[in-house]
C-alpha positions as CSV (number, residue, x, y, z in Angstrom):
1,M,18.3,-9.1,26.6
2,Y,18.5,-12.7,27.8
3,R,18.3,-13.3,31.6
4,Y,19.7,-16.3,33.3
5,D,17.3,-19.0,34.5
6,E,17.8,-21.2,37.5
7,F,20.0,-23.6,35.6
8,D,22.3,-20.9,34.3
9,H,22.8,-19.5,37.8
10,A,23.5,-22.9,39.3
11,F,25.8,-23.8,36.4
12,V,28.0,-20.7,36.6
13,K,28.1,-20.7,40.4
14,A,29.3,-24.3,40.3
15,R,32.1,-23.4,37.8
16,V,33.3,-20.5,40.0
17,A,33.5,-22.8,43.0
18,Q,35.3,-25.5,40.9
19,F,37.9,-23.0,39.6
20,R,38.4,-21.5,43.1
21,D,39.5,-25.0,44.3
22,Q,41.7,-25.5,41.2
23,V,43.5,-22.2,41.8
24,T,44.0,-23.1,45.5
25,R,45.5,-26.4,44.5
26,R,47.8,-24.7,42.0
27,L,49.0,-22.1,44.5
28,D,49.6,-24.8,47.1
29,G,51.7,-26.8,44.6
30,E,49.3,-29.8,44.5
31,I,49.1,-29.5,40.7
32,T,51.8,-28.3,38.3
33,E,51.4,-25.5,35.7
34,D,51.1,-28.1,33.0
35,Q,48.3,-29.8,34.9
36,F,46.7,-26.4,35.6
37,K,46.9,-25.1,32.1
38,P,43.8,-26.9,30.6
39,L,41.8,-26.1,33.7
40,R,42.5,-22.3,33.5
41,L,42.0,-22.2,29.8
42,M,38.5,-23.6,30.3
43,N,37.8,-20.5,32.4
44,G,39.4,-17.9,30.0
45,V,42.7,-17.5,31.9
46,Y,45.7,-17.2,29.6
47,L,49.4,-16.7,30.6
48,Q,50.8,-13.9,28.5
49,L,54.2,-12.2,28.4
50,H,54.0,-10.4,31.7
51,A,51.0,-11.6,33.6
52,Y,47.8,-13.7,33.4
53,M,45.1,-12.4,31.1
54,L,41.4,-13.0,31.7
55,R,39.0,-13.0,28.7
56,I,35.3,-12.4,29.6
57,A,32.5,-13.6,27.3
58,I,30.0,-11.1,26.1
59,P,27.6,-13.2,24.1
60,Y,26.7,-11.6,20.8
61,G,28.2,-8.3,22.2
62,T,25.2,-7.3,24.3
63,L,25.7,-5.7,27.7
64,A,23.4,-4.1,30.3
65,S,24.6,-1.1,32.4
66,R,24.8,-3.2,35.6
67,Q,27.2,-5.5,33.8
68,M,29.4,-2.7,32.5
69,R,29.6,-1.3,36.0
70,V,30.9,-4.6,37.3
71,L,33.5,-4.7,34.5
72,A,34.5,-1.2,35.7
73,H,34.7,-2.5,39.3
74,I,37.0,-5.3,38.2
75,A,39.2,-3.0,36.2
76,R,39.6,-0.7,39.1
77,T,39.9,-3.3,41.9
78,Y,41.8,-6.2,40.3
79,D,43.6,-4.7,37.2
80,K,45.3,-1.5,36.3
81,G,42.1,0.5,35.8
82,Y,41.2,-0.4,32.2
83,G,40.0,-3.2,30.0
84,H,40.4,-4.1,26.3
85,F,37.6,-4.9,24.0
86,T,38.4,-7.5,21.3
87,T,37.4,-8.4,17.8
88,R,35.4,-11.3,19.3
89,Q,33.1,-8.9,21.2
90,N,34.8,-10.0,24.4
91,L,36.6,-8.0,27.1
92,Q,40.2,-8.8,28.3
93,F,41.9,-7.8,31.5
94,H,45.7,-8.1,31.1
95,W,46.9,-7.8,34.6
96,P,44.9,-9.8,37.1
97,A,46.6,-11.8,39.8
98,L,45.8,-15.4,39.8
99,T,44.8,-15.3,43.4
100,D,42.1,-12.7,42.5
101,I,40.6,-14.5,39.5
102,P,38.1,-16.7,41.4
103,Q,36.7,-13.6,43.1
104,I,36.5,-11.8,39.7
105,L,34.5,-14.8,38.4
106,E,32.2,-14.5,41.4
107,D,31.7,-10.8,40.7
108,L,30.9,-11.6,37.1
109,A,28.5,-14.3,38.1
110,S,26.6,-11.8,40.2
111,V,25.6,-10.0,37.0
112,E,25.1,-13.1,34.8
113,M,28.5,-13.1,33.1
114,H,31.4,-15.6,32.9
115,C,34.5,-16.6,31.1
116,I,33.5,-20.1,30.0
117,Q,34.5,-21.1,26.4
118,T,36.6,-18.0,25.7
119,S,39.5,-20.4,25.2
120,G,40.2,-24.0,24.2
121,N,39.2,-26.3,21.4
122,C,35.5,-25.7,21.8
123,I,32.7,-23.5,20.4
124,R,33.7,-20.0,21.3
125,N,31.6,-16.9,22.0
126,V,28.9,-16.6,19.3
127,T,29.1,-13.1,17.7
128,A,26.5,-11.0,15.9
129,D,25.9,-7.7,14.2
130,H,26.4,-5.0,16.7
131,F,23.3,-3.1,15.4
132,A,21.1,-6.2,15.8
133,G,17.6,-5.5,16.8
134,A,17.9,-1.8,15.8
135,A,19.2,-1.6,12.2
136,A,16.7,-0.4,9.6
137,D,18.0,-2.9,7.1
138,E,17.8,-6.2,9.0
139,V,15.3,-8.9,8.2
140,A,15.1,-10.0,11.8
141,D,17.2,-9.8,15.0
142,P,19.9,-12.5,14.8
143,R,20.6,-12.5,18.6
144,P,17.9,-14.9,19.6
145,Y,19.5,-17.5,17.4
146,A,23.0,-16.6,18.8
147,E,21.5,-17.2,22.3
148,I,20.1,-20.6,21.2
149,L,23.5,-21.6,19.9
150,R,25.1,-20.4,23.1
151,Q,22.8,-22.5,25.3
152,W,23.2,-25.5,23.1
153,S,27.0,-25.3,22.8
154,S,27.9,-24.5,26.5
155,V,30.1,-27.4,27.7
156,H,28.6,-29.6,25.0
157,P,30.0,-33.0,25.8
158,E,30.5,-33.9,22.1
159,F,32.1,-30.7,21.1
160,S,34.3,-29.7,24.1
161,Y,37.5,-31.2,22.6
162,L,37.3,-30.4,18.9
163,P,40.4,-30.6,16.7
164,R,40.7,-26.8,17.1
165,K,38.7,-23.8,18.3
166,F,35.4,-23.1,16.6
167,K,33.8,-19.7,15.9
168,I,30.2,-18.9,14.8
169,A,28.8,-15.6,13.7
170,V,25.3,-14.6,12.8
171,T,23.9,-11.6,10.9
172,G,20.4,-10.5,10.1
173,A,20.9,-8.0,7.2
174,E,22.1,-8.1,3.6
175,R,24.9,-5.8,4.7
176,D,27.2,-8.1,6.7
177,R,28.4,-6.4,9.8
178,A,29.5,-9.6,11.6
179,A,32.1,-10.8,9.1
180,I,30.3,-14.2,8.8
181,Q,32.4,-15.3,5.8
182,V,35.6,-15.5,7.9
183,H,34.1,-17.7,10.6
184,D,34.0,-21.5,10.9
185,I,30.3,-21.3,10.5
186,G,28.6,-18.1,9.2
187,L,24.8,-17.7,9.4
188,H,22.9,-15.2,7.3
189,L,19.4,-14.8,8.6
190,K,16.9,-14.3,5.7
191,R,13.4,-15.0,4.5
192,N,12.5,-17.3,1.7
193,E,9.8,-16.6,-1.0
194,Q,7.1,-17.8,1.4
195,G,8.3,-15.3,4.0
196,E,9.7,-18.0,6.4
197,L,12.8,-17.3,8.4
198,G,15.9,-19.3,7.9
199,F,19.6,-19.1,7.2
200,A,22.1,-19.2,4.4
201,V,24.9,-21.3,5.8
202,Y,28.6,-20.7,5.2
203,V,31.4,-23.0,6.3
204,G,35.1,-23.0,6.4
205,G,36.1,-19.3,6.7
206,G,38.9,-18.1,8.8
207,L,42.0,-15.9,8.9
208,G,45.3,-16.8,10.6
209,R,48.1,-18.7,8.9
210,T,45.9,-19.8,6.0
211,P,43.2,-17.2,5.4
212,M,40.1,-18.5,3.6
213,V,36.7,-17.2,2.7
214,A,33.8,-19.5,3.8
215,K,31.9,-21.5,1.2
216,K,28.1,-21.4,1.1
217,I,26.8,-24.9,1.6
218,R,23.1,-24.1,2.1
219,D,21.1,-21.3,0.6
220,F,18.2,-21.7,2.9
221,L,18.0,-23.6,6.2
222,P,14.7,-23.4,8.1
223,E,15.1,-21.9,11.5
224,Q,13.8,-25.0,13.3
225,D,16.8,-27.0,11.8
226,L,19.5,-24.6,13.2
227,L,20.8,-27.0,15.9
228,S,20.5,-30.2,13.9
229,Y,22.4,-28.7,10.9
230,T,25.0,-27.1,13.1
231,T,25.5,-30.4,14.9
232,A,25.9,-32.2,11.5
233,I,28.6,-29.7,10.5
234,L,30.4,-30.2,13.8
235,R,30.2,-34.0,13.7
236,V,31.8,-34.1,10.2
237,Y,34.5,-31.8,11.4
238,N,35.0,-33.6,14.7
239,L,35.4,-36.9,12.8
240,H,37.6,-35.8,9.9
241,G,39.3,-32.6,11.1
242,R,43.1,-32.8,11.4
243,R,44.5,-33.6,14.9
244,D,48.0,-34.3,13.8
245,N,48.9,-30.7,13.0
246,K,47.4,-27.7,14.8
247,Y,48.1,-25.5,11.9
248,K,45.9,-27.6,9.7
249,A,43.2,-28.4,12.3
250,R,40.6,-25.7,11.5
251,I,37.5,-26.7,9.5
252,K,38.6,-24.4,6.7
253,I,41.4,-26.9,6.0
254,L,39.0,-29.8,6.0
255,V,36.7,-27.9,3.5
256,H,39.7,-27.1,1.3
257,E,41.1,-30.7,1.3
258,T,37.8,-32.5,1.0
259,G,36.2,-30.1,-1.4
260,T,33.0,-28.1,-0.9
261,V,30.8,-30.6,-2.9
262,E,32.0,-33.6,-0.9
263,L,31.9,-31.9,2.4
264,T,28.4,-30.6,1.8
265,A,27.3,-34.1,0.9
266,Q,28.7,-35.4,4.2
267,V,27.0,-32.7,6.2
268,E,23.7,-33.3,4.4
269,K,23.9,-37.0,5.1
270,E,24.5,-36.4,8.8
271,F,21.7,-33.8,8.8
272,A,19.2,-36.2,7.2
273,A,19.7,-38.5,10.2
274,L,19.3,-35.6,12.7
275,R,16.6,-33.3,11.3
276,D,13.7,-35.0,12.9
277,S,15.4,-35.7,16.2
278,E,15.2,-33.9,19.6
279,L,17.4,-31.2,18.1
280,K,14.6,-29.9,16.0
281,L,13.7,-26.5,17.5
282,P,10.0,-26.2,18.5
283,D,8.4,-22.9,17.3
284,A,7.4,-22.1,20.9
285,D,11.0,-22.4,22.1
286,I,12.2,-20.0,19.4
287,R,9.5,-17.5,20.2
288,A,10.3,-17.8,23.9
289,I,13.9,-16.8,23.3
290,Q,12.9,-14.1,20.9
291,A,10.7,-12.6,23.7
292,Y,13.9,-11.8,25.7
293,F,15.1,-9.7,22.8
294,A,11.9,-7.7,22.3
295,P,12.9,-4.1,21.4
296,P,12.1,-1.4,24.0
297,V,9.0,0.6,23.6
298,L,10.2,3.7,21.8
299,P,8.1,6.8,22.4
300,A,8.0,9.5,19.7
301,R,11.2,11.6,20.1
302,P,11.9,13.5,16.9
303,E,15.2,15.3,16.3
304,G,13.6,18.8,16.7
305,D,14.9,22.2,15.9
306,A,17.3,22.3,19.0
307,V,19.4,19.4,17.7
308,I,19.6,20.8,14.2
309,A,20.6,24.2,15.6
310,A,23.2,22.6,17.8
311,A,24.7,20.8,14.7
312,V,24.9,24.2,12.9
313,A,26.6,25.9,15.9
314,D,29.0,23.0,16.8
315,K,31.1,21.7,14.0
316,G,32.4,18.8,16.2
317,F,28.8,17.7,16.9
318,A,27.9,17.9,13.2
319,T,30.9,15.7,12.3
320,W,30.0,13.2,15.0
321,L,26.4,13.0,13.7
322,R,27.7,12.4,10.2
323,R,30.2,9.6,11.2
324,N,29.0,7.9,14.3
325,L,25.3,7.3,13.7
326,H,23.6,4.3,12.1
327,T,20.1,4.3,10.7
328,H,17.5,2.9,13.2
329,K,14.3,1.2,12.1
330,N,12.4,3.9,14.0
331,S,13.1,7.3,12.4
332,D,13.0,9.1,15.7
333,Y,16.0,7.1,16.9
334,A,19.5,6.3,15.9
335,S,22.2,3.8,16.9
336,V,25.3,5.6,18.2
337,T,28.9,4.3,17.8
338,I,31.1,5.2,20.7
339,S,34.6,5.2,19.3
340,L,37.3,3.6,21.4
341,K,39.9,4.9,18.9
342,G,40.8,8.3,20.2
343,I,43.7,9.9,18.3
344,G,46.9,8.3,19.5
345,E,45.2,6.0,22.0
346,V,45.2,2.2,22.2
347,P,42.4,0.7,20.0
348,G,39.8,-1.0,22.1
349,D,41.0,0.2,25.5
350,I,38.6,1.8,27.9
351,T,39.1,3.0,31.5
352,A,37.1,2.0,34.5
353,D,35.8,5.6,34.8
354,Q,34.7,5.6,31.2
355,M,33.0,2.2,31.7
356,D,31.0,3.7,34.5
357,A,30.1,6.8,32.5
358,V,29.0,4.7,29.5
359,A,26.8,2.7,31.8
360,D,25.2,5.9,33.1
361,I,24.6,7.2,29.6
362,A,23.1,3.9,28.5
363,E,20.8,3.8,31.5
364,R,19.6,7.4,31.0
365,Y,19.5,7.7,27.2
366,A,19.7,4.2,25.6
367,F,17.2,1.9,27.4
368,D,20.0,0.4,29.5
369,E,21.7,-1.4,26.6
370,I,25.2,-1.4,25.3
371,R,26.8,-3.4,22.4
372,V,30.4,-4.3,21.7
373,S,31.3,-4.4,18.0
374,H,33.9,-6.7,16.4
375,E,35.6,-3.5,15.4
376,Q,36.5,-2.8,19.0
377,N,34.0,0.0,19.6
378,L,30.9,0.3,21.7
379,V,27.3,1.0,20.4
380,L,24.2,2.5,22.0
381,P,21.6,0.8,19.9
382,H,18.5,2.9,20.7
383,V,19.1,6.7,21.2
384,A,16.3,9.2,20.6
385,R,17.4,11.8,18.1
386,A,16.2,14.4,20.5
387,D,18.9,13.3,23.0
388,L,21.8,13.1,20.6
389,K,23.3,16.4,21.7
390,A,23.1,15.5,25.4
391,V,24.8,12.1,24.6
392,Y,27.5,13.8,22.6
393,D,28.2,16.4,25.3
394,R,28.6,13.6,27.9
395,L,30.9,11.6,25.6
396,V,33.0,14.8,25.1
397,E,33.3,15.1,28.9
398,I,34.7,11.5,29.2
399,G,36.9,11.6,26.1
400,L,34.9,9.2,24.0
401,A,33.4,11.6,21.3
402,T,35.9,10.9,18.6
403,S,34.1,11.2,15.2
404,N,35.9,8.6,13.2
405,A,33.7,5.5,12.9
406,G,34.8,3.8,9.7
407,L,37.6,6.2,8.9
408,V,41.4,5.7,8.7
409,T,41.9,6.3,12.4
410,D,39.2,3.8,13.4
411,I,41.9,1.1,13.5
412,I,41.5,-2.4,14.6
413,A,44.6,-3.7,16.4
414,C,45.4,-6.7,18.6
415,P,47.5,-6.3,21.8
416,G,50.6,-7.5,20.0
417,L,54.0,-7.9,21.5
418,D,53.2,-5.5,24.3
419,Y,51.2,-8.3,25.9
420,C,50.9,-11.4,23.8
421,A,53.4,-14.3,24.1
422,L,52.4,-15.4,20.5
423,A,53.2,-12.1,18.9
424,N,56.2,-11.3,16.7
425,A,55.8,-7.5,16.6
426,R,54.1,-4.7,18.3
427,S,50.7,-3.6,17.0
428,I,49.7,-0.8,19.4
429,P,52.5,1.7,18.7
430,V,51.9,1.3,14.9
431,A,48.2,2.0,15.4
432,Q,49.0,5.0,17.5
433,E,51.4,6.5,15.0
434,I,49.1,6.0,12.0
435,S,46.3,7.5,14.1
436,R,48.4,10.6,14.9
437,R,49.5,10.8,11.2
438,F,45.9,11.3,10.1
439,A,44.7,13.1,13.2
440,A,43.2,16.1,11.3
441,Q,39.4,15.6,10.9
442,E,39.4,17.3,7.5
443,K,42.0,14.8,6.2
444,Q,40.0,11.9,7.5
445,D,36.9,13.2,5.9
446,E,38.7,13.7,2.6
447,I,39.9,10.1,2.6
448,G,36.5,8.7,3.5
449,D,35.7,5.1,4.5
450,L,38.9,3.2,5.0
451,K,39.5,0.2,7.3
452,V,43.0,-0.3,8.6
453,K,43.6,-3.5,10.6
454,I,46.8,-4.6,12.3
455,S,47.9,-8.0,13.7
456,G,51.1,-8.6,15.7
457,C,51.4,-12.2,14.3
458,I,50.1,-14.6,11.8
459,N,47.2,-15.6,14.1
460,A,45.5,-12.5,12.8
461,C,43.6,-11.4,15.9
462,G,43.6,-7.9,14.3
463,H,41.9,-9.3,11.1
464,H,44.5,-7.7,8.9
465,H,43.7,-10.1,6.0
466,V,40.3,-8.4,5.6
467,G,41.5,-4.8,6.1
468,H,41.3,-2.4,3.2
469,I,44.8,-1.8,4.3
470,G,46.1,-4.8,6.4
471,I,49.3,-4.7,8.4
472,L,51.0,-7.9,9.7
473,G,53.9,-7.7,12.1
474,V,56.6,-10.3,11.5
475,E,60.1,-10.9,13.0
476,K,63.1,-11.3,10.7
477,K,66.6,-11.6,12.1
478,G,65.6,-9.9,15.3
479,T,63.9,-7.0,13.6
480,E,60.2,-6.2,13.7
481,L,58.9,-5.8,10.1
482,Y,55.4,-5.0,8.9
483,Q,54.0,-6.6,5.8
484,I,51.2,-4.8,4.0
485,T,48.1,-6.3,2.3
486,L,45.6,-4.3,0.2
487,G,42.1,-4.8,-0.9
488,G,40.7,-7.0,1.8
489,S,37.2,-6.8,3.0
490,G,35.1,-8.5,5.7
491,D,31.6,-7.6,4.6
492,E,29.1,-9.4,2.3
493,H,31.8,-9.2,-0.5
494,T,34.5,-10.7,1.6
495,A,38.0,-10.8,0.1
496,I,41.5,-11.6,1.4
497,G,43.9,-8.8,0.9
498,E,46.9,-9.1,-1.5
499,I,50.4,-9.0,-0.2
500,I,52.1,-6.2,-2.2
501,G,55.8,-6.5,-1.4
502,R,58.5,-6.6,1.2
503,G,57.9,-5.5,4.8
504,F,58.6,-2.1,6.4
505,T,60.4,-1.4,9.7
506,A,58.5,0.2,12.6
507,D,60.0,3.6,11.6
508,E,58.8,3.2,8.0
509,I,55.3,1.7,8.3
510,A,53.3,4.9,9.0
511,D,55.1,6.6,6.0
512,A,54.1,3.6,3.9
513,V,50.5,3.8,4.9
514,E,50.5,7.6,4.1
515,T,52.0,6.9,0.7
516,I,49.2,4.4,0.0
517,V,46.5,6.8,1.0
518,E,48.0,9.7,-1.0
519,T,48.3,7.4,-4.1
520,Y,44.6,6.6,-3.7
521,L,43.6,10.3,-3.4
522,S,45.5,11.1,-6.5
523,L,44.0,8.3,-8.6
524,R,40.4,8.1,-7.5
525,H,37.7,9.2,-9.9
526,D,36.1,11.6,-7.3
527,K,35.3,11.7,-3.7
528,S,32.5,9.2,-4.1
529,E,35.0,6.4,-5.0
530,T,36.1,4.7,-1.8
531,F,39.6,3.3,-1.3
532,L,38.4,-0.2,-1.7
533,A,36.5,0.6,-4.9
534,A,39.5,2.4,-6.3
535,Y,41.8,-0.5,-5.4
536,R,39.6,-3.0,-7.1
537,R,39.5,-0.9,-10.2
538,L,43.2,0.0,-10.3
539,G,44.8,-3.2,-8.9
540,A,48.0,-3.3,-6.9
541,A,50.4,-1.9,-9.6
542,P,50.1,1.9,-8.8
543,F,50.4,1.3,-5.1
544,K,53.5,-1.0,-5.5
545,E,55.1,1.7,-7.8
546,A,54.5,4.4,-5.2
547,L,55.9,2.2,-2.4
548,Y,58.8,0.5,-4.0
549,G,59.6,2.5,-7.2
550,S,62.2,0.7,-9.3
551,E,61.8,-2.5,-7.2
552,A,58.2,-2.8,-8.3
553,K,59.2,-2.3,-12.0
554,A,61.9,-5.0,-11.7
555,A,59.4,-7.4,-10.1
């Protein structure tokens, strides 16, 4: 993984000292909250319903054990003993005191971490496939390019005050596990017919108030042109993006209003003036960054008879093997998903003790590497199959062995009205109740792959628009209601879910989800037909009928 150079260390250290002074001046009353707000946001500090919240950047979702241990220390020392992993592959602490935040930033800097550009109208944390560098189906590891983008974008003077926040995601496989088509820029790493590496470029995706799927504007961009083409896109956006209305300020609105053909022409014109400039990436620089991401040396460690016997003897272990492993490019290894979605628990939350334990497991069994997924889980990318039972047993001990990756209880949910000042409704209790409703492993296995995603407001931090079942919390006349969308998807076949009818109260929403699931089970061809495939075949009508009865017929 990437290690800071001298510039990185000096830069982050200076930012910590600067913010320490800004906090002191705020606490002494030298600056007002309005004056302080843009300063704290530049350092990932939000003011939520009950306290400040600190958002920590985890570039492309990659962590080392020493970094996870510092996160555990912060949770234990400065917060309430836990943290919350987000859909942006970041970590949030919801209860730090403002007086402690400069010291938290100093602790983070000691392990090459920071909170810069986790807020504000700038280029945010660049995200990537959580199985990057390990997945059997990838063309190449996308993280070196995410790191190049991170270095280029950090406090970029031209792009620090964009019309609105800007998000970039990179994937290196045909199967999109980074949801690139719902980002401002999505990059699909691929090879052309000559075997050269480059990118398909998507622009203008996003969720929130106006969900849109990104448009492909380049089928193949050579890797050396990554920064010049990205700059061209951002210059067009910075020049023409709406600044008069924050709800229409994202690049997706510019793409929609300008048209894909015209916007592409503008980007290509800007790119033509830039492609041979100092932004052109030298091959040596690309390879130097790639060297930081060289995979570990993986000795032969086949599964062996002991692991097979353990799976026969332990049904829980067998289920975990079936649900929580991903195929590694080395057949003696697997990538392990650590579910942060225990039945009835808060999606994405992890305690300080669990963080320390995961760090220990990664250090012993996973070459000291941990990933954060945009689905609010953790991943151990390189685990020898011979060690799978040992890893599973340790996860059981710490309460993180839930075998539900990709199932109905593996729910994405934002913090909602329990924490967020922007939220209209609670997300966490809804996720917990749905999880309890489908707690039986046999039931989850019968249902199969099903992505449920919940947002507490239209900002869509829970990605409800691309859930197979999406749930949006709204407020109507003082009552929290939950609107359902069906048929969304955030993979290589991205689709925005369809709103199917009126909302449900907090007491009704779990029943509604159960009705949808039972309708699917009764109508699918067989167990091989997933919920999403069945919905695309059947359409919304049978689900509306099941939920609304005569109302659906009248409509």
